[in-house]
C-alpha positions in Angstrom: 0.0 0.0 0.0 2.8 2.4 0.9 4.6 1.6 -2.3 1.5 2.5 -4.3 1.3 5.9 -2.6 4.9 6.7 -3.2 4.6 5.7 -6.9 1.5 7.8 -7.3 3.2 10.8 -5.5 6.1 10.6 -7.9 3.8 10.6 -10.9 1.5 13.5 -9.8 3.7 15.5 -7.5 3.2 18.8 -9.4 -0.6 18.3 -9.8 -0.9 17.1 -6.2 0.9 20.3 -4.9 -1.4 22.4 -7.0 -4.4 20.6 -5.7 -3.2 21.1 -2.1 -2.7 24.8 -2.7 -6.2 25.0 -4.3 -7.8 23.2 -1.3 -6.2 25.7 1.1 -7.2 28.7 -0.9 -9.9 30.8 0.9 -12.2 30.7 -2.2 -11.9 27.0 -2.8 -15.3 25.7 -4.0 -17.0 22.9 -2.1 -17.0 20.6 -5.1 -13.2 20.7 -5.1 -13.1 19.5 -1.5 -15.6 16.7 -2.2 -13.6 15.6 -5.2 -10.4 15.5 -3.3 -12.1 13.6 -0.6 -13.4 11.1 -3.2 -9.9 10.6 -4.6 -8.5 10.0 -1.1 -11.2 7.5 -0.3 -10.7 5.7 -3.5 -6.9 5.4 -2.7 -7.6 4.1 0.8 -10.4 1.8 -0.2 -9.7 -1.9 -0.5 -12.2 -2.1 -3.3 -10.7 -1.3 -6.7 -11.8 -1.6 -10.3 -9.0 -4.1 -10.7 -7.9 -5.9 -7.5 -4.4 -5.1 -6.3 -3.6 -8.8 -5.8 -3.1 -9.1 -9.5 0.6 -8.4 -10.2 1.1 -5.1 -12.0 -2.4 -4.9 -13.5 -3.9 -4.3 -10.1 -2.0 -1.0 -9.6 -2.7 0.2 -13.1 -6.2 1.5 -12.3 -4.7 3.6 -9.6 -1.9 4.9 -11.8 -4.4 5.9 -14.5 -7.5 7.0 -12.7 -6.0 9.0 -9.8 -3.9 11.3 -12.0 -6.8 11.7 -14.4 -9.2 12.6 -11.6 -6.7 15.1 -10.1 -6.1 16.7 -13.4 -9.9 16.8 -14.1 -10.4 18.7 -10.8 -7.6 21.1 -11.5 -8.9 21.9 -15.0 -12.2 23.0 -13.5 -10.8 25.5 -11.0 -12.0 29.0 -11.1 -9.4 31.0 -13.1 -8.2 33.2 -10.2 -7.5 30.1 -8.0 -5.8 28.3 -10.9 -3.5 31.2 -11.6 -2.6 31.6 -8.0 -2.0 27.9 -7.4 0.2 27.6 -10.5 2.3 30.5 -9.3 2.7 28.9 -5.9 3.4 25.5 -7.4 6.5 27.0 -9.1 
């Protein structure tokens, strides 16, 4: 489980930082917080689209779906929040 999180973090580090900054922004919309919570629950949930017990294939759904979900949320940020978080992301 820890290995899965470290691999995901490596893949989406920049997007994850931007999402973190967006969540902490005073004008962060409620849907953003719910979406981030949904992603976290999916990662922590033992139920996956493809079970993790299958070698390699079991992790693929996490490696594909989680970055796509994070990117999807970030693309829907209000422009002023997106610009500020991109500036902070560096």
